[in-house]
Structure formats: structure tokens, C-alpha cells
C-alpha positions in Angstrom: -164.4 9.3 -82.9 -164.9 12.4 -79.9 -165.2 12.4 -76.2 -166.8 10.1 -74.2 -167.4 7.0 -77.2 -163.7 7.5 -77.4 -163.4 7.4 -73.8 -165.2 4.1 -73.0 -163.5 2.5 -76.2 -159.9 3.2 -74.7 -161.2 1.8 -71.3 -162.8 -1.5 -72.8 -159.1 -1.4 -74.7 -157.2 -0.9 -71.1 -159.4 -4.0 -69.7 -157.1 -6.8 -71.9 -154.3 -4.9 -72.5 -153.4 -3.0 -68.7 -153.7 0.2 -70.0 -155.4 2.5 -67.5 -158.5 3.6 -68.6 -159.2 7.3 -68.6 -161.1 9.4 -65.8 -162.7 12.7 -65.3 -160.5 12.9 -61.7 -156.8 12.9 -60.8 -157.8 11.0 -57.7 -159.5 8.2 -60.0 -156.1 8.0 -62.3 -154.3 6.7 -59.0 -154.9 3.0 -58.0 -153.2 2.3 -54.7 -150.1 0.8 -55.1 -149.4 -3.1 -54.1 -146.9 -3.8 -51.2 -145.2 -7.1 -50.4 -142.5 -8.1 -47.8 -138.8 -7.8 -49.5 -137.9 -11.5 -50.1 -134.3 -10.8 -49.5 -134.1 -9.3 -45.9 -130.8 -9.7 -43.2 -133.3 -12.7 -41.1 -133.8 -14.7 -45.0 -130.1 -14.3 -46.5 -127.5 -17.1 -46.5 -126.5 -16.7 -42.7 -122.9 -17.9 -43.6 -122.6 -14.6 -46.0 -124.1 -12.7 -43.1 -121.3 -14.1 -40.9 -118.2 -13.2 -43.0 -115.9 -10.9 -41.9 -113.3 -8.9 -43.8 -111.3 -6.1 -41.6 -108.5 -5.4 -44.3 -111.6 -3.7 -45.9 -114.1 -2.9 -42.9 -115.5 -0.2 -41.1 -112.2 1.3 -40.7 -111.9 1.9 -44.0 -115.4 2.8 -44.7 -114.4 6.0 -42.2 -111.4 7.1 -44.0 -113.7 7.1 -46.9 -116.1 9.6 -45.4 -113.1 11.7 -43.6 -111.8 12.1 -47.6 -114.9 13.0 -49.2 -115.1 15.6 -45.8 -111.4 16.8 -46.8 -112.8 17.3 -50.7 -115.4 19.1 -49.3 -113.4 21.4 -47.5 -114.3 20.4 -44.1 -111.3 21.4 -41.9 -109.3 18.7 -40.0 -106.1 18.4 -38.1 -104.4 16.7 -41.4 -104.6 17.2 -44.9 -104.9 13.7 -46.3 -105.6 10.2 -44.9 -102.7 7.9 -45.6 -104.6 4.8 -46.3 -102.3 1.7 -44.9 -104.8 -0.8 -44.6 -103.8 -3.1 -47.6 -101.1 -4.2 -49.4 -102.0 -2.1 -52.7 -98.2 -1.5 -54.1 -99.3 0.6 -57.1 -101.8 2.2 -54.9 -99.1 3.4 -52.6 -97.3 4.8 -55.7 -94.9 1.7 -56.7 -93.9 2.3 -60.4 -94.6 -1.3 -62.7 -92.3 -3.2 -63.9 -91.3 -2.2 -67.4 -91.3 -5.9 -69.1 -94.4 -7.3 -67.3 -96.2 -4.4 -69.1 -94.9 -4.6 -72.0 -96.0 -8.2 -72.5 -99.6 -7.2 -71.6 -99.6 -4.5 -73.7 -98.1 -6.7 -76.5 -101.0 -9.2 -76.1 -103.5 -7.4 -75.3 -103.0 -5.1 -78.7 -101.3 -7.2 -81.2 -101.1 -4.3 -83.7 -97.9 -3.4 -81.1 -95.8 -6.3 -82.7 -94.8 -4.6 -85.5 -93.5 -1.1 -83.1 -89.6 -0.6 -82.8 -89.9 0.4 -79.5 -91.1 -3.0 -78.2 -88.1 -5.2 -77.1 -87.5 -8.8 -79.1 -87.8 -10.7 -75.9 -91.3 -9.4 -74.8 -92.5 -9.7 -78.5 -91.6 -13.1 -78.0 -93.3 -14.0 -75.1 -96.2 -12.0 -76.1 -96.5 -14.1 -79.6 -96.0 -17.1 -77.8 -99.0 -16.9 -75.5 -100.9 -15.2 -78.1 -100.1 -18.1 -80.3 -102.2 -20.5 -77.0 -105.4 -18.5 -76.7 -108.3 -19.0 -79.3 -108.1 -17.1 -82.3 -104.6 -15.9 -80.8 -106.8 -13.1 -79.3 -106.9 -12.0 -75.0 -110.3 -11.6 -75.4 -111.3 -15.6 -75.9 -111.9 -17.5 -72.8 -109.1 -20.0 -71.9 -109.1 -23.7 -70.8 -110.3 -23.6 -67.2 -107.0 -24.7 -66.1 -105.6 -21.9 -67.8 -103.5 -21.0 -71.1 -101.2 -24.4 -71.9 -98.2 -22.5 -72.8 -98.2 -20.5 -69.4 -99.1 -23.6 -67.0 -96.0 -25.0 -68.8 -93.9 -22.1 -67.9 -95.2 -21.9 -64.2 -94.1 -25.5 -64.1 -90.8 -24.2 -66.0 -90.2 -21.7 -62.6 -90.9 -24.2 -59.7 -88.7 -26.4 -61.2 -85.9 -24.0 -61.2 -86.8 -22.4 -57.9 -86.9 -26.1 -56.1 -83.3 -27.2 -57.2 -84.6 -29.2 -60.4 -87.4 -31.2 -58.6 -89.9 -32.2 -61.6 -92.9 -30.1 -61.8 -95.9 -31.1 -64.1 -98.2 -28.7 -65.6 -101.3 -31.0 -65.1 -100.6 -30.4 -61.3 -100.1 -25.9 -62.1 -104.6 -24.3 -62.1 -104.2 -20.5 -63.4 -106.2 -19.0 -60.8 -107.9 -15.3 -60.1 -105.1 -14.0 -57.5 -103.8 -17.1 -55.3 -107.5 -15.9 -52.8 -109.4 -17.7 -55.5 -107.5 -20.8 -55.7 -107.2 -20.7 -51.6 -111.3 -20.5 -51.9 -111.4 -23.2 -54.4 -109.7 -26.0 -52.3 -111.1 -25.3 -49.4 -114.6 -25.8 -50.9 -113.5 -28.8 -52.1 -112.1 -30.5 -48.8 -115.3 -29.0 -46.4 -118.0 -31.6 -46.0 -119.6 -32.9 -42.9 -122.0 -32.0 -39.9 -122.1 -31.8 -36.1 -118.8 -33.0 -34.9 -118.4 -34.1 -38.4 -117.7 -30.6 -39.3 -114.4 -30.0 -41.2 -111.6 -28.3 -39.2 -109.4 -26.2 -41.0 -106.5 -24.8 -38.6 -104.9 -21.2 -39.5 -102.7 -19.4 -37.5 -103.2 -16.5 -35.6 -103.0 -13.9 -36.2 -103.9 -14.7 -40.0 -105.2 -12.9 -43.2 -108.8 -12.5 -43.3 -109.2 -14.5 -46.0 -108.9 -17.5 -44.1 -111.8 -16.9 -41.5 -113.7 -15.4 -44.0 -113.7 -18.5 -46.2 -114.4 -20.6 -43.5 -117.4 -18.7 -42.3 -118.6 -18.7 -46.0 -117.9 -22.4 -46.6 -119.5 -23.1 -42.8 -116.5 -25.5 -41.8 -114.7 -24.7 -38.6 -112.0 -22.3 -37.5 -109.3 -24.0 -35.7 -106.8 -21.5 -34.1 -103.2 -21.9 -33.5 -101.2 -19.3 -32.1 -98.2 -17.7 -33.4 -95.2 -17.5 -30.6 -94.9 -13.0 -30.6 -92.0 -13.4 -27.9 -90.2 -15.8 -30.4 -90.5 -13.2 -33.6 -94.1 -15.1 -34.7 -92.6 -18.9 -35.0 -94.8 -21.8 -35.1 -94.9 -24.3 -32.6 -95.6 -27.7 -33.2 -96.7 -28.1 -29.5 -99.2 -25.5 -30.4 -100.2 -27.1 -33.2 -100.9 -30.5 -31.5 -102.7 -28.4 -28.7 -105.1 -26.7 -31.1 -105.4 -30.3 -33.2 -106.6 -32.2 -30.0 -108.6 -29.5 -28.3 -110.8 -29.5 -32.0 -110.8 -33.1 -32.4 -113.9 -33.2 -29.3 -115.9 -30.6 -31.9 -115.0 -31.0 -35.2 -113.2 -33.3 -37.5 -109.7 -31.3 -38.0 -108.5 -32.1 -41.8 -106.8 -28.6 -43.4 -103.6 -27.1 -41.8 -102.7 -23.9 -43.5 -99.9 -21.9 -43.0 -98.9 -18.6 -44.5 -95.0 -18.1 -45.4 -93.5 -15.5 -45.1 -96.6 -14.6 -43.0 -99.1 -12.1 -43.4 -99.7 -10.2 -41.1 -96.9 -11.2 -38.8 -93.9 -10.7 -41.6 -91.8 -13.9 -40.7 -90.3 -16.0 -42.7 -90.2 -19.6 -41.8 -86.9 -21.9 -41.2 -86.8 -25.3 -43.2 -86.5 -27.2 -39.9 -90.0 -25.6 -38.7 -91.5 -26.8 -42.8 -89.7 -30.0 -41.9 -91.6 -30.4 -39.1 -95.3 -29.4 -40.5 -94.5 -31.6 -42.9 -94.5 -34.2 -40.5 -96.9 -33.2 -38.2 -99.7 -33.2 -41.6 -98.2 -36.7 -42.7 -98.6 -38.1 -38.9 -101.8 -36.9 -38.2 -103.4 -36.8 -41.9 -104.0 -33.2 -42.9 -104.1 -31.7 -46.2 -101.3 -28.9 -46.5 -102.2 -25.7 -47.9 -98.5 -23.6 -48.3 -100.1 -19.6 -48.5 -96.5 -18.6 -50.2 -97.5 -15.3 -52.1 -94.3 -13.1 -50.6 -91.9 -15.3 -51.7 -90.0 -12.9 -52.9 -90.1 -10.9 -50.2 -87.5 -12.0 -47.9 -85.7 -9.0 -46.4 -83.4 -10.4 -43.3 -80.0 -11.9 -44.4 -80.6 -14.4 -41.7 -83.7 -15.9 -43.4 -84.3 -18.0 -46.7 -87.5 -18.9 -48.2 -88.1 -22.3 -48.4 -91.1 -23.9 -50.3 -93.0 -26.2 -49.1 -92.8 -28.9 -51.9 -89.3 -28.7 -52.6 -88.6 -29.5 -48.5 -91.6 -32.0 -48.9 -89.7 -33.8 -51.8 -86.1 -33.8 -50.0 -87.8 -35.6 -46.8 -87.9 -38.5 -49.3 -90.2 -40.4 -50.9 -92.3 -41.7 -47.8 -93.4 -37.9 -47.7 -93.3 -36.7 -51.0 -95.6 -39.3 -52.5 -98.3 -39.2 -49.9 -98.5 -36.1 -48.2 -101.6 -34.2 -49.8 -100.1 -30.5 -50.5 -101.8 -27.2 -52.3 -99.4 -24.3 -52.9 -99.9 -20.9 -54.0 -98.7 -17.8 -56.0 -99.8 -14.4 -57.1 -99.0 -11.4 -58.8 -100.3 -9.1 -56.6 -97.6 -9.0 -53.8 -93.6 -9.9 -54.8 -91.8 -6.9 -56.5 -94.6 -6.9 -59.3 -97.5 -5.8 -56.6 -99.6 -5.7 -60.0 -102.8 -6.6 -57.6 -105.5 -5.9 -60.3 -104.8 -8.2 -62.8 -106.0 -10.8 -60.4 -103.1 -13.3 -61.6 -102.2 -16.6 -59.9 -101.5 -20.1 -59.8 -101.5 -23.1 -57.3 -99.6 -26.3 -57.7 -101.4 -28.9 -56.5 -99.7 -32.2 -55.1 -100.7 -36.2 -54.3 -105.0 -35.2 -55.2 -106.8 -38.3 -56.3 -107.2 -38.3 -59.8 -111.5 -38.9 -58.8 -110.9 -35.7 -57.0 -108.7 -33.7 -59.7 -111.5 -34.3 -61.9 -114.0 -32.7 -59.3 -111.3 -29.7 -59.2 -111.4 -29.0 -63.0 -115.3 -29.5 -62.8 -115.9 -26.3 -60.5 -113.4 -24.7 -62.5 -115.0 -25.1 -65.2 -118.4 -23.4 -64.0 -116.2 -20.4 -63.7 -115.3 -20.7 -67.0 -111.7 -19.6 -66.5 -109.2 -16.9 -64.9 -109.1 -13.4 -66.4 -106.7 -13.7 -69.5 -104.6 -10.5 -69.2 -104.1 -12.1 -65.6 -102.7 -15.1 -66.4 -100.3 -13.2 -68.9 -99.4 -11.2 -66.2 -98.1 -14.7 -64.3 -96.4 -15.6 -67.1 -94.0 -12.7 -67.0 -93.4 -13.4 -63.2 -92.6 -16.8 -64.0 -90.5 -16.2 -67.3 -88.8 -12.9 -66.5 -85.8 -11.7 -69.1 -83.0 -14.4 -69.3 -79.6 -12.8 -68.7 -78.8 -13.1 -72.5 -82.0 -10.8 -74.0 -82.0 -7.5 -74.0 -84.6 -6.4 -71.4 -82.4 -8.7 -68.8 -81.0 -5.5 -67.5 -83.5 -3.1 -66.7 -85.9 -5.7 -65.8 -83.0 -6.7 -62.7 -82.5 -3.1 -62.2 -86.1 -2.8 -61.1 -86.6 -5.9 -59.6 -83.9 -5.4 -57.1 -84.6 -1.5 -57.0 -88.2 -2.2 -55.5 -86.9 -5.3 -53.0 -84.3 -3.1 -51.6 -86.2 -0.3 -50.9 -89.1 -2.7 -49.0 -85.7 -4.1 -47.3 -84.9 -0.6 -46.5 -88.5 0.4 -45.4 -88.9 -3.0 -43.2 -85.8 -2.1 -41.0 -86.8 1.9 -40.8 -90.4 0.5 -39.6 -89.2 -1.8 -36.6 -86.5 0.7 -35.2 -89.1 3.2 -35.5 -91.9 1.3 -33.6 -89.3 0.0 -31.2 -88.6 3.5 -30.2 -91.8 4.5 -29.2 -93.0 4.0 -25.1 -95.9 1.1 -25.5 -95.3 0.2 -28.8 -93.1 -2.9 -29.1 -92.5 -4.6 -33.0 -90.9 -8.1 -34.4 -88.7 -7.9 -36.9 -90.3 -7.2 -40.3 -88.3 -10.4 -41.7 -90.5 -10.7 -44.9 -94.2 -9.7 -46.6 -94.7 -6.3 -46.4 -96.9 -5.5 -43.1 -95.8 -4.6 -39.6 -98.1 -5.8 -36.7 -96.9 -3.9 -33.8 -98.1 -4.8 -30.4 -99.3 -1.1 -28.3 -100.3 -0.9 -24.9 -103.6 0.6 -24.5 -104.4 1.9 -20.8 -107.3 0.8 -18.8 -109.0 4.2 -19.1 -109.1 3.8 -22.6 -110.0 -0.2 -22.5 -113.1 1.3 -20.4 -113.7 3.9 -23.4 -113.9 1.0 -25.8 -115.8 -1.1 -24.2 -118.7 2.2 -23.1 -118.9 2.3 -27.1 -119.1 -1.2 -27.3 -115.7 -1.3 -29.8 -113.2 -3.8 -29.1 -110.0 -1.6 -27.7 -108.0 -1.7 -31.0 -110.1 -0.6 -33.0 -111.1 2.3 -30.7 -107.5 3.1 -30.8 -107.3 2.6 -34.9 -110.1 4.9 -34.6 -108.6 7.6 -32.2 -105.7 7.7 -34.9 -107.6 7.8 -38.0 -109.4 10.6 -36.5 -106.3 12.4 -35.0 -103.7 11.8 -37.3 -105.8 10.8 -40.4 -103.7 7.4 -40.7 -105.4 4.2 -41.7 -104.5 1.0 -40.1 -106.4 -2.2 -39.6 -107.1 -3.3 -35.8 -105.0 -6.4 -34.8 -108.5 -7.5 -33.8 -109.5 -8.1 -37.5 -106.7 -10.9 -37.5 -107.2 -12.4 -34.3 -104.5 -12.1 -31.0 -104.1 -13.8 -28.0 -106.8 -12.8 -25.4 -105.1 -9.6 -23.4 -102.6 -8.5 -26.4 -103.9 -5.6 -28.7 -102.1 -5.0 -32.2 -102.8 -2.7 -35.5 -101.6 -4.1 -39.0 -100.0 -1.3 -41.4 -98.3 -1.7 -44.8 -94.8 -0.7 -45.2 -95.7 0.0 -48.8 -95.8 4.3 -48.9 -92.8 6.0 -50.1 -90.0 6.2 -47.9 -91.1 10.1 -47.3 -94.8 9.4 -46.6 -93.9 6.5 -44.3 -91.3 8.6 -41.8 -94.1 10.7 -42.0 -97.0 7.9 -41.1 -94.5 6.9 -38.5 -93.8 10.1 -36.7 -97.4 10.8 -36.7 -98.1 7.2 -35.3 -95.4 8.1 -32.4 -97.3 11.8 -31.4 -100.3 10.4 -31.7 -99.2 7.4 -29.0 -97.6 9.4 -27.0 -100.6 12.2 -26.6 -103.0 8.9 -26.4 -101.3 7.3 -23.4 -101.2 10.5 -21.6 -104.8 11.6 -22.2 -105.9 7.7 -21.1 -103.1 7.1 -18.3 
């Protein structure tokens, strides 16, 4: 079959099969491309998602990434590297993993290592116990939606030991993808209503931006209560009342969030303060969320961590049998710093059985938290005991991390308070400083001209002049007319000293330039 005949037949086939018929002209072979508008635009997308902001990974971090790429291309800067102090990512800052935790997770991940004599007996015992509770004795299988049963049992035992023998029920324990996932899930169940009946969620200001982001995404109402900066970021019950009663005019406040130890503020709540908060929640009918992921990070000798669950029970059955409480912990902070495993748990108390069923249902939609993260969480709550071979090394590594953090917390506080125009409260716990900075009027005007928040302008100037990446206080919330930034104290001591020196030099130049 030749030439035109073949072409005609191919053209006929094209009419029914979608193939383009042959043509003697290239122009005839290229039909016009049909266009249509995009389905998803900023205008058509979910407005709640568009409203979400997360300062910890916001514009300042994107700019830091740009500068790093410029340095890699050989573009000259007044510095050799960008020091990222914007996020509490311990291992990214050089902290070494806890050996026992990594051993157990490694054994769970690759069980052939259980025959390896290099691994201690106690690590093998824990790994074997976890694997026996996994489907097919494999970390690669789905777990129950609430988490691996034996790990939930270990969490309950940990809570009981931590809280001086107060009982904990594994049925009230839910393993989560980090603490953030648990917080978002509980908020999702709590949020309802429209107009004046829309759920209000009370959060501390300054706050960790997870809360404002989740509230925006869930279309709840953010109800701010301000921590007292002049009193070491203390929580004032009178401020809680002011916030609650004002909010009742435009929403239905029914959730009270507490971060203890505080992020970004680093304060540790006293027992008396926690009692007052619990009484306030009982009196006003509020569901309590206790973010306690920094419970191991307490540095001040005058402070002690008290769990909300323990204080609740010690206040008596009038409170312990009625106040609804969800508390959260994580592998990401403490002395472990295992952010990437995304391990965490929440304990939920006094939740109605019908609502617990709804909670399990919504967790089931996500199938289960990452099982390696659950294994890492198990080591946190079930560490080596004094009679086991890994105990001495474990304690040495744990205490080394926490004592170093305590030293860096004190050093950071003292350093900032020597700089004119910077004021920093004691870093009692957690792993951040949140100093207040003086920004001169001319700098305020310059920021206004650039349509920037003043502390965003300051942090951008700091990044471009000194290569230091910190997060402006406006991303966490602050009293009007005050300006701050948050930085982590996690960098190694020598790099932290360099960072603090660079901030000091920059701040003095900044004040001089804009005075």
C-alpha cells in the first residue's frame, strides 16, 4: 500500500482512534491548543488553609535558604555561613542521638541484628517485645489506630511513675505523629458552631504558631490571653478571666491551651499556678489542653515540672472526675531531640465514651502513626533501669545533654542582658530565648515604608548583615508596642557564643544607624 492511499486510511483510523491524520503541511499538523481556566486558584482554594501562617518556617527561613544558595555559588557575603537558630531541631544543630534509643529502633527495623553480639541484652529485649506486638512481627505493618498495644502500656506505666503512683489507663493513651498531630486532632473534635456560637480556643501570647495555624485551618476563633513579661512570663488568672469574658461577646470559648514549659517564652509554671488554671477550667467549663513536650527541659534550680494530670488528681475527685484534660508529649524535644521520627502520645481524661469512639474513628481514617516513631516513643517512656547493662551509658548521655542545655540557657540570658536595648527573662526551661528588643523610631518608619512588621525588618537585617536566622516575635504574638525574636539555644556552645556575639555587634550597629 503506497502514498496517498495509506495516508487516507491512516486518516480514517485517526478519526476513530484519536490519532492525528497525516498532512502535507506542518502548519496543518499542529491544531490549536484548547485552554481553560485553572480549577484551583488562591481565590477558589479553601480560605481556611490560605489563612494559615507558620512563622517558624516562614519568610525569614525562605530568605535564609536563598542566601545559603548564593554562598554556595561563591557570592560574597559579610559571613561564611548562615546559622539557623529558628527551629528546635536538636540533631540538625549537632546534638548526638541517645545510643540506646537508636539501638532499639535499629533492632526493630532490622531484626536480623537481634543475633548481633554488639547490641546489649536490654535493647534486644525491648525490641523483641515491640516486634511481638506488631503485625507479622514487623515494624513495616500497620498498628492499631491508637498505637501498638505494648507501647501504650509502657506510656501508661511511665505516666504512673512520673506522677508518683497516680494510675494511668492505656485505654486513655493514644500514640500520635508527634505532639502536633495529637493537638490538631483534639482541636478538630472540639471545634463547632457558627457566628457567636463558633468555638473559641484560648491560647497564650506569645504562643507556638501551631496553635494559631490549627485554629485558622479549623475555622475556630483565636482567643488571646497575655503572659506577664514583667513577671518572667507568668500566667495570671485575672488575665484569663479578662480574655474569656471579652471573648464571650463574639464566640463560645470552650478550650484552654497551656504550654508548660513555655514555647517561645521558656517559663516553668508553678504548682500553685497550675492549681489556679485547673480551678478556672472547672469553674468556667473549659476543656484543658496541656502541651508538656518540654517536661524534661527544666534548668532553673528554683523550678520543677508538675504535670497537669498529677495536680488535677491531687486536687481531689471534684476536679479529677470532671475536668476534661488532654496532655501531650513527644520524642522531638527533651534530651532525645528525635524530631524526624515523629513520635508522640496524648493522654485524654474524662472524655465521654461516645466522644472517645469518635476520636478513635477519626484516628482510624489516618490508619496509624509511624510505627518507627512509636518504637522511639517507647524508649523515651521505658528507658534502661539501674540493674540493666545500658543504664550507665544512657544516664551519662541524658545528663550531658540536659546539663549542656542548662549551661547554654544561662549563658544566653546573661549575654543578652549585657547588650543595650535587649532584655531577656530567665530561661527556666524549654530550649529557646525570647528577648525583647528596642527598635528606634527611624527603624519603625523604615519598616512601615517596606510594609513589614518592625521585628520582621529587624530579623531580615540581622540575617542579611550577620547570617543569623531567628524568628520575629510577631510570628508568635506579643503585646502591642513591644518587639521580640525567638532563637533556639541548641547550637553547639562555640557556635552559640559566635551567634550571640554577632547579634550583639549587629544590635549596636542597628541602634547607631537608626538612632
